[in-house]
C-alpha positions in Angstrom: -10.7 -52.5 208.8 -10.5 -51.9 212.5 -13.1 -49.8 214.2 -13.8 -49.4 217.9 -17.1 -50.7 219.2 -17.0 -49.8 222.9 -19.4 -50.9 225.6 -20.8 -54.4 225.7 -18.5 -57.4 225.6 -19.4 -60.7 224.0 -17.4 -63.8 223.1 -17.9 -64.0 219.4 -17.0 -66.8 216.9 -16.9 -65.5 213.3 -17.4 -67.9 210.3 -18.2 -67.4 206.6 -21.3 -69.4 205.7 -21.8 -71.5 202.6 -19.5 -73.8 200.6 -18.7 -71.2 198.0 -18.1 -68.3 200.3 -14.4 -67.9 199.7 -12.2 -65.4 198.0 -8.4 -65.4 197.4 -6.0 -62.7 196.5 -3.6 -64.3 194.1 -1.5 -61.2 193.5 -1.5 -57.9 195.5 0.7 -54.8 195.4 0.1 -51.6 197.4 3.7 -50.2 197.0 3.7 -49.6 200.8 7.0 -51.2 201.8 9.3 -48.5 203.3 12.0 -47.5 200.9 10.6 -49.8 198.2 11.6 -49.5 194.5 10.0 -51.3 191.6 13.0 -53.5 191.4 12.8 -54.5 195.0 9.2 -55.4 194.6 9.9 -57.5 191.6 8.4 -55.1 189.1 10.1 -54.2 185.8 10.4 -50.5 184.9 10.9 -49.6 181.2 11.8 -46.0 180.4 11.2 -45.7 176.7 11.2 -41.9 176.3 13.8 -39.2 175.8 13.8 -38.2 179.4 15.0 -39.8 182.6 11.6 -38.9 184.1 9.5 -42.1 184.5 7.3 -44.1 186.8 8.2 -43.8 190.5 6.8 -44.8 193.9 5.4 -41.7 195.6 5.9 -41.9 199.3 3.5 -38.9 199.7 6.4 -36.4 199.8 6.3 -35.7 196.0 3.9 -33.0 194.8 5.4 -31.7 191.5 5.4 -28.4 189.7 2.1 -28.0 187.9 1.0 -31.5 189.0 -0.8 -31.9 192.3 -0.7 -35.6 193.4 -2.7 -36.3 196.6 -3.1 -40.1 197.3 -5.5 -43.0 197.2 -5.6 -44.3 200.8 -3.0 -42.3 202.7 -0.2 -44.7 201.7 2.4 -44.7 198.9 1.4 -45.4 195.3 2.9 -45.6 191.8 2.9 -42.4 189.9 4.1 -40.7 186.7 4.5 -36.9 186.2 4.5 -36.0 182.5 4.7 -32.3 183.4 8.1 -32.6 185.1 10.4 -33.0 182.0 8.9 -30.1 180.1 7.3 -29.7 176.7 10.0 -31.0 174.3 10.5 -34.6 175.5 8.8 -37.9 174.8 7.6 -40.2 177.7 6.8 -43.8 176.9 6.8 -45.5 180.3 5.8 -49.0 181.4 5.7 -50.8 184.8 5.3 -54.6 184.6 4.5 -56.8 187.6 6.3 -60.0 188.5 4.7 -63.2 187.1 2.2 -65.2 189.2 0.1 -68.3 188.5 -3.6 -68.3 188.0 -3.6 -71.7 186.3 -6.8 -73.7 186.7 -9.0 -70.7 187.3 -11.4 -70.5 184.4 -14.0 -68.1 185.8 -14.5 -65.3 188.4 -10.9 -64.1 188.0 -10.7 -60.3 188.5 -8.1 -57.6 188.2 -8.8 -54.5 190.4 -6.8 -51.4 191.1 -7.2 -47.7 192.1 -6.4 -45.2 189.3 -6.2 -41.4 188.7 -5.3 -40.2 185.2 -5.4 -36.7 183.6 -5.9 -36.9 179.8 -4.7 -34.1 177.5 -5.8 -35.7 174.2 -2.7 -36.9 172.5 -1.6 -39.2 175.3 -2.9 -42.6 176.2 -2.8 -44.9 179.2 -3.4 -48.6 178.9 -3.8 -51.5 181.2 -2.8 -55.0 180.0 -2.4 -58.6 181.3 -0.1 -61.3 179.9 -1.9 -64.4 178.9 1.2 -66.6 178.7 1.9 -65.8 175.1 1.0 -62.2 174.4 -0.1 -59.0 176.2 -3.9 -58.5 176.2 -5.6 -55.1 176.6 -7.8 -54.8 179.6 -8.8 -51.1 179.1 -7.4 -47.9 177.6 -8.0 -44.5 179.3 -8.6 -41.6 176.9 -10.5 -39.3 179.3 -9.9 -37.9 182.7 -10.3 -40.4 185.6 -10.6 -39.1 189.2 -9.2 -35.6 188.7 -10.3 -32.3 190.0 -8.9 -30.2 187.1 -5.8 -30.1 184.9 -2.9 -31.5 186.8 -4.9 -32.2 190.0 -5.4 -35.7 191.3 -8.7 -36.4 193.2 -8.3 -37.8 196.7 -9.0 -41.6 196.8 -8.9 -42.1 193.0 -11.3 -44.4 191.2 -11.6 -48.1 192.0 -11.7 -50.4 188.9 -12.5 -54.1 188.5 -12.2 -56.2 185.3 -12.9 -59.9 184.6 -9.7 -61.4 183.3 -10.8 -65.0 183.4 -10.1 -65.6 179.7 -6.5 -64.7 180.2 -5.8 -67.1 183.1 -2.4 -68.9 182.9 0.6 -70.1 184.9 2.7 -66.9 184.3 0.2 -64.0 184.3 1.5 -60.5 184.7 -0.1 -57.0 184.9 1.4 -53.9 183.2 0.5 -50.2 183.0 1.7 -48.4 179.9 1.8 -44.7 179.4 2.5 -42.8 176.1 2.3 -39.0 176.0 2.2 -39.1 172.1 4.9 -36.4 172.1 2.6 -33.9 173.9 3.3 -32.1 177.1 0.7 -33.9 179.2 -0.2 -34.4 182.9 0.0 -37.6 185.0 -1.0 -41.1 185.7 -1.2 -42.9 189.1 -2.2 -46.4 190.3 -2.4 -48.3 193.6 -3.6 -51.5 195.3 -3.2 -53.7 192.3 -5.0 -57.0 193.0 -5.8 -60.2 191.0 -8.3 -62.3 192.9 -10.8 -65.1 192.5 -14.3 -64.3 193.9 -17.6 -65.9 194.6 -20.8 -64.4 196.1 -23.7 -64.9 198.5 -21.9 -64.9 201.8 -22.9 -64.8 205.5 -21.2 -63.7 208.6 -21.9 -65.4 211.9 -21.9 -63.5 215.2 -22.4 -66.4 217.5 -21.9 -68.4 220.7 -22.6 -66.2 223.7 -22.5 -68.6 226.7 -22.3 -66.8 230.0 -21.3 -68.6 233.2 -23.5 -66.2 235.3 -26.5 -64.0 234.4 -26.0 -61.1 232.0 -28.2 -58.1 232.5 -26.9 -56.1 229.6 -29.7 -53.6 229.0 -30.7 -51.9 225.8 -28.9 -50.9 222.6 -26.1 -53.4 222.9 -23.8 -53.6 219.9 -23.1 -57.3 219.0 -20.8 -56.5 216.1 -20.4 -54.7 212.8 -20.1 -56.4 209.4 -18.3 -54.9 206.5 -19.7 -55.7 203.0 -18.3 -55.0 199.5 -19.8 -55.5 196.1 -18.6 -57.3 193.0 -18.5 -54.8 190.1 -20.7 -52.4 192.0 -23.7 -54.7 192.3 -26.1 -54.4 195.2 -26.8 -56.6 198.2 -30.3 -57.9 197.7 -31.1 -58.7 201.3 -29.8 -59.0 204.8 -31.1 -61.9 206.9 -30.6 -62.3 210.6 -31.1 -65.8 212.1 -31.3 -66.8 215.8 -29.2 -69.8 216.8 -28.4 -71.6 220.1 -30.7 -72.5 223.0 -31.8 -69.1 224.4 -35.4 -68.2 224.7 -37.2 -65.4 222.9 -36.9 -63.1 225.9 -33.1 -63.4 226.0 -32.5 -61.3 222.9 -35.1 -58.7 222.0 -35.5 -55.6 219.9 -33.0 -56.8 217.3 -32.1 -54.1 214.7 -29.7 -53.7 211.9 -28.3 -50.2 211.2 -26.3 -48.8 208.4 -23.2 -47.3 210.0 -23.7 -43.8 208.5 -23.9 -41.8 211.7 -21.4 -39.2 212.9 -19.2 -41.8 214.8 -17.8 -44.6 212.6 -18.0 -48.0 214.2 -20.2 -47.0 217.0 -24.0 -47.1 217.3 -25.4 -43.6 216.9 -29.0 -43.3 218.0 -31.4 -40.4 217.7 -31.7 -37.7 215.0 -28.9 -37.7 212.5 -27.7 -41.1 213.8 -27.3 -44.4 212.0 -30.0 -45.5 209.6 -32.1 -48.5 210.6 -32.6 -51.1 207.9 -36.1 -52.5 208.0 -38.1 -53.1 211.2 -37.2 -54.1 214.7 -37.6 -57.8 215.7 -39.2 -57.8 219.1 -38.8 -61.5 220.1 -35.9 -63.0 218.3 -36.9 -66.6 218.9 -34.9 -69.6 217.6 -35.0 -70.8 214.9 -37.0 -68.1 213.0 -35.2 -65.9 210.5 -35.9 -62.3 209.7 -35.1 -60.4 206.6 -34.3 -56.7 206.8 -34.3 -54.1 204.1 -31.7 -54.3 201.4 -29.0 -51.6 201.2 -28.1 -50.5 197.7 -25.1 -48.4 198.3 -22.1 -50.7 198.2 -19.2 -48.8 196.6 -16.7 -49.2 197.9 -18.5 -50.8 200.8 -20.8 -50.4 203.8 -20.8 -51.4 207.5 -23.9 -52.8 209.1 -24.1 -52.7 212.9 -26.2 -55.4 214.7 -27.9 -54.0 217.8 -30.1 -55.8 220.4 -31.4 -55.8 224.0 -29.9 -58.6 226.1 -30.9 -60.4 229.3 -29.3 -63.8 229.0 -29.8 -66.6 231.5 -27.1 -68.9 232.8 -26.2 -71.8 230.5 -28.0 -70.4 227.5 -26.1 -70.2 224.2 -27.1 -67.2 222.0 -26.1 -66.7 218.4 -27.0 -64.4 215.6 -26.1 -65.1 212.0 -26.3 -62.3 209.5 -26.4 -63.4 205.8 -25.8 -61.0 203.0 -27.4 -62.2 199.7 -26.5 -60.8 196.3 -23.3 -60.3 194.3 -21.0 -59.5 197.2 -17.4 -60.4 197.7 -16.3 -63.0 200.3 -14.1 -60.6 202.3 -16.8 -59.8 204.7 -15.3 -59.3 208.2 -16.6 -58.5 211.6 -15.4 -54.9 211.9 -15.4 -55.0 215.7 -16.6 -57.2 218.4 -16.5 -56.6 222.1 -15.0 -59.0 224.7 -16.6 -61.2 227.3 -17.9 -60.9 230.0 -20.6 -58.3 229.9 -20.5 -55.7 232.6 -24.2 -54.7 232.9 -24.6 -50.9 232.9 -27.9 -50.9 234.7 -28.2 -54.1 236.8 -25.0 -55.7 238.0 -21.4 -54.9 238.6 -19.2 -51.8 238.8 -15.8 -51.6 237.2 -13.4 -52.6 236.0 -11.3 -50.4 238.1 -7.8 -50.2 236.7 -5.0 -50.0 239.3 -1.4 -49.7 238.0 0.7 -48.7 241.0 0.8 -47.4 244.6 -2.4 -45.6 245.6 -5.9 -46.1 247.0 -9.2 -46.8 245.3 -12.3 -46.1 247.3 -16.0 -46.8 246.5 -18.3 -45.1 249.0 -21.4 -45.3 246.8 -22.0 -41.5 247.1 -22.3 -40.8 243.4 -25.7 -39.7 242.1 -25.6 -42.6 239.6 -25.1 -45.4 242.2 -28.4 -47.0 241.2 -26.2 -48.6 238.5 -24.5 -50.7 241.1 -27.5 -52.9 241.9 -26.6 -56.5 241.4 -27.9 -60.0 241.8 -26.5 -63.5 241.1 -27.7 -67.1 241.5 -25.7 -70.2 242.2 -23.8 -72.5 242.3 -22.0 -70.9 245.2 -18.6 -71.4 246.8 -18.6 -72.5 250.5 -22.2 -73.7 250.2 -24.4 -76.8 249.7 -26.9 -74.6 247.9 -27.4 -75.0 244.2 -29.3 -72.9 241.7 -32.3 -75.4 241.9 -32.8 -74.7 245.6 -33.0 -71.0 245.2 -36.5 -69.7 244.5 -35.7 -66.2 243.6 -32.9 -63.7 243.0 -32.4 -61.3 245.9 -31.5 -57.7 245.1 -28.7 -55.6 246.2 -30.2 -52.1 246.7 -28.8 -48.8 247.5 -30.3 -46.9 250.4 -29.6 -44.1 252.9 -30.7 -46.0 256.0 -32.8 -49.1 256.5 -35.8 -49.4 258.9 -35.9 -52.9 260.2 -37.3 -54.8 263.2 -33.8 -54.5 264.8 -33.6 -50.7 264.3 -32.1 -48.3 261.8 -28.7 -48.8 260.3 -27.1 -45.6 258.9 -24.4 -45.7 256.3 -20.8 -46.0 257.6 -20.0 -42.8 255.8 -21.9 -40.3 253.7 -25.5 -41.0 253.0 -25.5 -44.2 250.8 -24.8 -47.8 251.5 -25.5 -51.2 249.8 -28.1 -53.5 251.2 -28.2 -57.3 250.4 -31.7 -58.3 251.8 -34.6 -60.6 251.3 -37.4 -59.4 249.0 -40.3 -61.7 250.1 -41.2 -65.2 251.3 -40.7 -68.6 249.8 -37.3 -70.4 249.9 -33.8 -69.1 249.9 -32.5 -66.2 248.0 -28.9 -65.2 247.3 -27.9 -61.6 246.6 -24.5 -60.5 245.4 -22.6 -57.4 244.5 -19.7 -57.9 242.1 -16.8 -55.4 241.8 -14.4 -55.8 238.8 -10.7 -54.8 238.9 -7.9 -54.8 236.4 -4.8 -55.5 238.6 -2.6 -57.0 235.8 0.0 -54.3 236.3 0.6 -55.4 239.9 2.7 -58.3 241.2 1.8 -60.2 244.4 5.6 -60.6 245.1 6.4 -56.9 245.0 3.2 -55.0 245.5 1.2 -55.0 248.7 -2.5 -55.1 247.8 -5.0 -54.8 250.7 -8.8 -55.0 250.6 -10.7 -52.9 253.2 -14.5 -52.9 253.6 -17.1 -52.2 256.2 -20.2 -54.2 256.9 -23.0 -54.4 259.4 -25.8 -56.9 260.3 -29.5 -56.3 259.5 -31.1 -59.1 261.5 -29.0 -61.6 259.6 -29.0 -65.3 260.2 -25.7 -67.0 259.8 -25.3 -68.9 256.5 -22.2 -70.5 254.9 -22.9 -68.5 251.8 -22.4 -65.2 253.6 -18.9 -64.4 252.4 -16.7 -62.4 250.0 -15.3 -64.4 247.0 -12.4 -64.0 244.6 -12.3 -64.7 240.9 -9.4 -64.0 238.4 -11.4 -64.9 235.2 -14.3 -62.5 235.3 -16.4 -64.9 237.5 -16.1 -68.0 235.4 -14.6 -69.7 238.5 -14.4 -68.6 242.1 -11.0 -69.6 243.5 -11.0 -68.4 247.1 -13.1 -67.2 250.0 -11.6 -63.8 250.8 -13.7 -63.4 254.0 -16.5 -65.3 255.8 -18.9 -63.2 257.8 -18.9 -64.4 261.5 -21.9 -66.2 262.9 -22.4 -63.5 265.5 -22.2 -60.1 263.9 -22.1 -56.6 265.3 -25.1 -54.4 264.8 -22.8 -51.5 264.0 -20.4 -51.2 261.1 -17.2 -53.1 261.4 -14.1 -52.7 259.1 -12.4 -55.8 257.8 -8.9 -55.9 256.2 -7.7 -58.7 253.9 -4.1 -59.1 252.4 -4.9 -59.9 248.8 -1.2 -60.1 247.8 -0.8 -63.0 250.2 -4.0 -64.6 249.2 -3.3 -64.5 245.4 0.3 -65.4 246.0 -0.9 -68.8 247.3 -3.1 -69.5 244.3 -2.1 -71.4 241.2 -0.2 -69.1 238.9 0.3 -66.6 241.7 -0.6 -63.6 239.6 -3.1 -60.7 239.4 -5.1 -60.4 236.2 -7.2 -57.9 234.3 -10.3 -60.0 235.2 -10.3 -59.8 239.0 -13.7 -59.9 240.6 -14.7 -59.5 244.3 -18.2 -60.8 245.0 -19.9 -59.7 248.2 -22.5 -62.4 248.7 -25.4 -63.0 251.1 -27.7 -66.0 251.6 -31.2 -64.8 252.5 -33.6 -67.0 254.5 -37.3 -66.5 253.8 -38.0 -67.4 257.5 -36.2 -64.1 258.5 -37.7 -61.3 256.3 -34.9 -58.9 257.4 -32.1 -61.4 256.9 -29.5 -59.1 255.4 -26.2 -57.3 255.5 -25.2 -53.7 254.5 -21.8 -52.8 253.0 -20.0 -49.5 252.6 -16.6 -48.0 251.9 -14.9 -50.7 249.8 -11.2 -49.8 249.5 -8.2 -51.2 247.7 -4.8 -50.0 248.9 -1.7 -50.6 246.7 1.8 -50.2 248.1 5.3 -51.0 246.7 6.9 -49.9 243.5 7.1 -53.3 241.9 5.4 -53.7 238.6 3.2 -56.7 237.5 4.2 -58.4 235.2 4.1 -57.9 231.5 3.5 -60.2 228.7 6.5 -61.1 226.6 6.2 -62.3 223.0 8.6 -65.1 221.8 8.5 -66.3 218.2 10.2 -69.5 217.1 10.1 -71.2 213.7 11.9 -71.5 210.3 13.0 -68.1 209.0 15.3 -69.1 206.2 13.3 -71.1 203.6 16.1 -72.0 201.3 15.8 -72.0 197.6 12.9 -72.9 195.3 12.0 -72.3 191.6 10.2 -69.1 190.9 6.5 -69.6 191.5 7.0 -73.0 193.3 6.2 -73.5 197.0 9.5 -74.1 198.8 10.0 -77.7 200.2 10.3 -76.2 203.7 6.8 -74.8 203.5 4.5 -74.4 205.3 6.7 -73.9 208.3 5.0 -73.9 211.7 5.7 -70.9 213.9 5.0 -71.0 217.7 4.0 -67.8 219.4 4.7 -68.0 223.1 4.2 -65.8 226.1 7.3 -66.0 228.3 6.2 -63.1 230.5 4.2 -62.9 233.7 1.0 -61.3 232.5 -1.4 -61.8 229.7 0.0 -61.2 226.2 -2.5 -59.8 223.7 -1.6 -60.1 219.9 -3.8 -57.8 217.8 -2.3 -58.1 214.3 -0.1 -60.4 212.3 1.0 -59.2 208.8 3.6 -60.0 206.1 5.4 -57.2 204.4 5.7 -59.4 201.3 2.6 -61.5 201.3 3.0 -62.6 197.7 6.2 -64.5 198.5 6.0 -65.0 202.3 2.3 -65.9 203.0 0.7 -66.5 206.3 -1.7 -69.4 207.1 -3.5 -71.1 210.0 -3.6 -67.8 211.9 -5.1 -67.8 215.3 -8.3 -65.7 215.8 -7.3 -62.1 216.6 -7.1 -60.6 219.1 -5.2 -63.5 220.6 -4.8 -63.6 224.4 -1.9 -65.8 225.6 -1.7 -66.3 229.4 1.8 -66.7 230.9 3.6 -69.9 229.6 0.9 -70.6 226.9 1.4 -70.6 223.2 -0.3 -70.7 219.8 0.8 -71.6 216.3 0.6 -70.3 212.8 2.3 -71.1 209.5 4.5 -69.2 207.1 5.1 -70.3 203.5 7.6 -69.2 200.9 7.0 -69.0 197.1 9.7 -66.9 195.3 8.3 -64.5 192.8 11.7 -63.8 191.2 15.2 -65.1 191.1 17.9 -64.3 193.6 17.6 -63.4 197.3 14.1 -62.8 198.5 13.3 -61.1 201.8 10.4 -60.0 203.9 9.3 -59.2 207.4 6.5 -60.8 209.5 5.3 -58.2 212.0 3.3 -59.1 215.1 1.6 -56.3 217.0 1.0 -57.0 220.7 1.4 -55.6 224.2 4.8 -57.2 224.7 6.8 -55.4 227.3 3.6 -53.9 228.7 3.0 -51.4 225.8 0.0 -52.0 223.6 0.7 -51.6 219.8 4.3 -52.8 220.1 5.5 -54.3 216.8 7.8 -57.4 216.8 9.5 -57.8 213.4 10.8 -61.2 212.3 13.0 -61.2 209.2 12.4 -64.0 206.7 14.4 -64.9 203.7 14.8 -67.4 200.8 16.0 -67.5 197.3 14.5 -68.0 193.9 15.9 -70.0 191.1 14.7 -69.8 187.4 11.3 -71.2 186.9 12.5 -73.8 184.4 15.6 -75.1 186.2 16.8 -77.8 188.5 16.9 -77.2 192.3 19.1 -79.1 194.7 17.8 -79.8 198.2 19.9 -81.9 200.7 18.4 -83.1 204.0 20.2 -85.0 206.7 21.6 -85.0 210.2 24.9 -83.1 210.2 26.2 -84.0 213.7 28.0 -87.3 214.1 29.0 -89.0 217.3 31.3 -92.1 217.2 31.6 -94.3 220.3 35.4 -93.9 220.4 38.6 -93.3 218.3 38.6 -95.6 215.3 34.9 -96.2 215.6 32.2 -94.9 213.3 28.8 -93.3 213.1 26.7 -93.2 209.9 23.7 -91.1 208.8 21.5 -91.4 205.7 21.1 -88.2 203.8 18.7 -87.5 200.9 19.6 -85.5 197.8 16.5 -84.2 196.0 15.6 -82.3 192.9 12.7 -80.0 193.6 13.1 -78.1 190.3 11.5 -78.5 186.9 14.5 -79.7 184.9 17.0 -82.5 185.3 19.6 -82.0 188.1 23.1 -83.1 187.0 25.5 -83.7 189.9 29.1 -83.9 188.8 30.9 -84.1 192.1 30.2 -85.0 195.7 33.1 -84.7 198.1 34.3 -83.5 201.5 36.6 -80.5 201.3 38.4 -78.5 204.0 38.8 -79.4 207.6 39.3 -83.0 208.7 37.8 -84.3 205.5 39.6 -87.7 205.8 37.3 -88.6 208.8 34.2 -88.4 206.5 33.3 -90.6 203.6 30.3 -91.4 201.4 28.7 -94.7 200.3 25.7 -95.5 198.2 26.4 -93.0 195.4 29.0 -92.9 192.6 30.0 -89.5 191.2 31.6 -88.7 188.7 30.9 -89.0 185.9 27.4 -87.7 186.6 24.4 -88.4 188.8 21.2 -87.2 187.1 18.0 -86.7 189.1 14.8 -86.0 187.2 12.4 -83.4 188.7 10.8 -84.7 191.9 13.3 -87.6 192.3 15.8 -88.1 195.1 18.9 -90.3 195.9 19.8 -91.6 199.3 23.5 -91.4 200.3 25.2 -92.7 203.5 27.5 -90.2 205.2 30.1 -92.0 207.4 32.2 -90.5 210.2 35.2 -92.5 211.6 36.8 -90.7 214.5 40.6 -90.2 214.3 41.0 -88.1 217.4 39.3 -87.3 220.7 38.6 -83.7 219.9 35.6 -82.5 217.8 36.3 -82.1 214.0 34.5 -80.5 211.1 34.4 -80.5 207.4 32.3 -79.4 204.4 30.3 -81.6 202.0 30.4 -80.0 198.6 27.9 -80.9 195.9 28.7 -79.5 192.5 25.7 -79.4 190.2 23.7 -77.3 187.7 21.2 -76.2 190.5 19.6 -73.0 189.5 20.4 -73.6 185.9 24.1 -72.9 186.1 26.6 -75.8 185.7 29.4 -75.9 188.2 27.4 -74.4 191.1 28.9 -75.3 194.5 26.5 -76.1 197.3 28.3 -76.5 200.7 27.0 -78.2 203.8 28.8 -78.1 207.1 29.3 -81.3 209.1 30.8 -82.0 212.6 32.0 -85.2 214.3 33.2 -86.2 217.7 33.7 -89.1 220.0 31.0 -89.6 222.7 33.3 -88.2 225.3 34.7 -85.2 223.5 32.2 -82.5 224.4 29.0 -81.0 223.1 30.1 -81.0 219.5 27.1 -79.2 217.9 26.1 -79.1 214.3 25.2 -77.0 211.4 24.2 -78.0 207.9 23.0 -74.8 206.3 25.0 -74.1 203.1 28.0 -71.9 203.6 29.2 -69.4 201.1 30.9 -71.0 198.1 32.7 -69.9 194.9 30.3 -71.4 192.4 27.6 -68.9 192.8 24.3 -69.4 194.6 23.6 -71.7 197.6 22.1 -74.4 195.4 19.6 -75.5 198.0 19.1 -75.9 201.8 20.1 -78.7 204.2 17.0 -78.5 206.3 18.5 -79.8 209.5 19.0 -76.3 211.0 15.8 -74.3 210.1 16.2 -71.9 213.0 18.9 -70.3 215.0 19.6 -71.4 218.6 20.0 -74.7 220.4 16.2 -75.3 220.6 15.8 -75.0 216.9 18.8 -77.3 216.3 17.4 -80.0 218.6 14.0 -80.0 217.0 15.6 -80.0 213.5 17.7 -83.0 214.6 14.8 -85.0 215.9 12.6 -84.3 212.9 15.3 -85.1 210.3 16.4 -88.2 212.2 12.9 -89.5 211.9 12.9 -88.6 208.2 16.2 -90.5 207.8 14.7 -93.6 209.5 11.7 -93.5 207.2 14.0 -93.4 204.1 16.0 -96.3 205.5 12.9 -98.3 206.1 11.7 -97.7 202.6 15.1 -98.6 201.2 15.2 -101.9 203.1 11.6 -102.8 202.2 
């Protein structure tokens, strides 16, 4: 679920609490793949009636004659229209899922799905699971379910959940069977078929707010929204919020939990008709006290709870709020939406961010009627100063005024009737006042865009201090990298305009790029000995010239995409494969979603926290694993959604593939370095390869030989075939592959292994090899199986898991290390 929670921004770490707070989808099918058929999804369709009409995947384009099919969740679903063939035909139709393993799960195993069924009396609709030996009935529908009348499907259907723990086995299946009993009946439809293991009593942590500068966030700030769902329709028995971290009781006040039932989903709706508050407000949310709010008893299909508080957080404090949901609730709680750091205070602090994307001018003259919102204050440490926070007795304000009466006279605004004053508020030590202005300049490039800062300032009896300056940050004020301008010791009494070339300034900094977190801080040190020690500012202006564009983030994905072969239901030996997500662009790359089109077979793991922000030249990792659900070629797509190329929401599709061999069959896997380099003609190079059986039956190898190409340059030692080399499941055999150069040019050949891999005797598995002398050129290598006449690839030589030179080099290094390890073990 993804809902927008605008406004406040906070860095939030989300964690599920409790040792048993886990849930796992073991099997899931939503029929949503574009152009999918039951066969392509691994399902078996049986048409047992006298009509060709049967189950089909409704892509929402099918309505029917007298049958009105809407949908469950706005996506495709499986449907059957008994009205279509007429009154004189028999429909006995079954769809049966692929097999999946639930072995070892003895409790809390559930089957869930969405259903709509229109009963006419003589027909019947049953749901069954396979227990490894026989089909077991889960439920039989003999009455209407989620209909609005004869032939009309109700939007959304009905969600069903059943405990199927007693049927757990290594080859479980689900099937939906329809029999119209010879009658002219209506329809059946199902969607979102899921088999999962669940536990309960789960908490969600909204935690770790640690600002580098003061946060004056104001009231009604949304910290996050938590989505909760029940198990079998049970209720949550309590929601408890607990304070964590080092903040004081005054940092987080008026904490409230609201049921998100107002007119705007995902946002906090106050006032009449808005979101419903759960329990009472907590005025002082002190650590480590915990507060229990009212239970919410409506949890079908789920609820969203919004956490709201008033914030005024001091520097260095760490603030956390943990919300625990007690009761029989599933472990798929998620934070529906969290804002991003830093907080831009709406009533005391900064203005911005101002987004600039191309040539033009931004001007802030403070003439708006709401300019009181631009008051700001900040305390040290400070750039260009010996002052620290401990030497500053108070925070000096930045106030808006239309003319200031001082001992030195009256200073009118530079233009209009409003200006900003940074001035001392009393006596007793130093004060430092600051006004922060936030900009998003990520679309601009210091090398092609001219970006100029103009501002006007005037003295109000100011004494010269090294802290009197304008500072620049590119990370929302976490660090201040440069002094943009230092106010002179002797300052004019009237307004003076200053101009600074920001393109040149940023171009000289590390990274040399504008960001979406640019901050200009107008800062003033205020000496208590001079009560009117201050400066006024007006007419801040950013001028952008040049047509050049900033850079954009560019997503690059590298990692294994061909996972080779594995027995059905068995994790492939190349899994999990580590993928690297890199930003090869010149601006921040933001990845918002990572999904698999075939999560049952190509599953994702170790995903980074989303949204993921990658600065230029940075990277993150994830894993992809392959477990075939059926025999033959298996395919899928991993989609990553990001702002690659500068457009948010852009999808990057990476095709993945593998093959499945029968569940009870041998499986050949060959690993080794396929590129050989001899010192000279007549000299040799040898590599140790490993031949393994990752299947579940004996692997019988009847022939190993080099065929085609310059096969006479290659030979084998350490293995004798024929008559037959037999490897039991899980066993392997080392073999030495030798290359003796007969010529100065690069040569190639194919190592052919003939075996019963995949359960078929005589299967050819071919692996390409190349050889060269050390002076004969780049050579190159490839050891993925080539096409052969025996049927099936028989396995994968894992040296070349990814296309391109970089993937080859990494594969070479990894498998060379693996070969050395095998040699060491062989010699031990």
